[in-house]
N, C-alpha and C positions, 0 to 999 in steps of 0.2 A: 700435453694439453688437457685441461680439465674440461670434462663435458657432463652435463646434468641433463637426462633425457625423461620427460614426464610422458606418461601414457594412462588410458583409462577413463579419460573425460567422455561426455556424451550428453544426451537429453534423457531426462527421467521425469516422471510424474511426481508431484508433491507426496512425501511420505515413503518414497522408494530410497534406494541404496546405490551407491557407486564406489568403486575402489580404485583410488589413484596410486600409480606406482612411479618410482623415479629411479632410474639406474644411474650410477655414478661411475665415471672412469677418470683416470688421471690424477687421483688422490689416494692417500692412505685413508681409506674410508672410515676405519675404526677410530682415527684420531679427530673426527670432524662430527660437530653436533649438525643436525639436519633439520630444516624448517620448512613448513608449507605456509605459503601466503597466497593471498587472493586479492583481485582487483575486479570489482564490478564497474560497469559502464558509468563514466562521469564521476567516478569516486576514486580516492586515492588507495594505494594498495595497503592492505592490512594483514596483520599477523594472524593466522588460524591455529598452528600447532607447531611443536618442536619436540624433538628428542635429542638428549645429549649424548655424548660418545659412550657413556657407560649406561644408558638406557633411561635415564630420568625424562619425564614428559611434562608438558604444560601447554595449556588449551586457552584459547580465548574464551571469554565467557559465553559468547554466541554460539560456540559449537561445543561446549563441554557438556559431556553426556551422551553426544550424538556422534561424534567423530573419535576415531582412535588412531593414533600414529605409532608405527612400528618400524623396526629396522632389522635388516638380515645382513650382518657383517661379512658373513661367508660369500654373499653373492652381491655385495655392494650396492644393495637396495634399501629404499625407504617406502613405505606405504601409507596411504591415508584411508581408512575406511570411514565411509560417511554414510550414516544412516538417518532415518527420519528427515529426509532433505526437505527444505522449504525453498519456496521462490526466491527469498532473500539470499540463499546460498549461491544463487546463479552468479558466475564470476570467471575470470581466467584464473586458474590456479598454478602457482609457481613453486617449484622446489628450490631450495637454497641451501648452501653448505657453509658452514662456519668453523674455523680451526678451533680446536677445543679451548684454547687459551685467549681467544679473541672475543670481542663483543660486536663484531661486525660480520654480516654475512658476505662473503667474498665472491661466491660463484652462484649463479642462477640458471635455471632452465629456460626454455622458451615458452613455456606455459601450455596448458591444456585447458580447453573450455568445458565448463559444467553449466548446463542450462536445466533448471527445474521449472517445470510447468505446472500451473495451478489447476 
């Protein structure tokens, strides 16, 4: 059974930092690309950042230069370091996993709330 469990969300002031973590189980982690998505109240879920099975990264323009995604294949975890947070970063953040040869994210975590106060 595949499980993705996020942690690290919380309340932070604008300009602050948070680090999200996602622990994966039930998959051969090193064969999966991992992504972070977010959904703000009243909005659709959107892509934030992703890291390929071999370490390549890409970011949404809205977070580029402020967020950093990283993976630890030895511990089956992926992290999202978020710096210079803005109120518009407030959302539920979801971790997702995609088989390396697939174009679709198949597995999702339950989400963790990030709230940035102004």
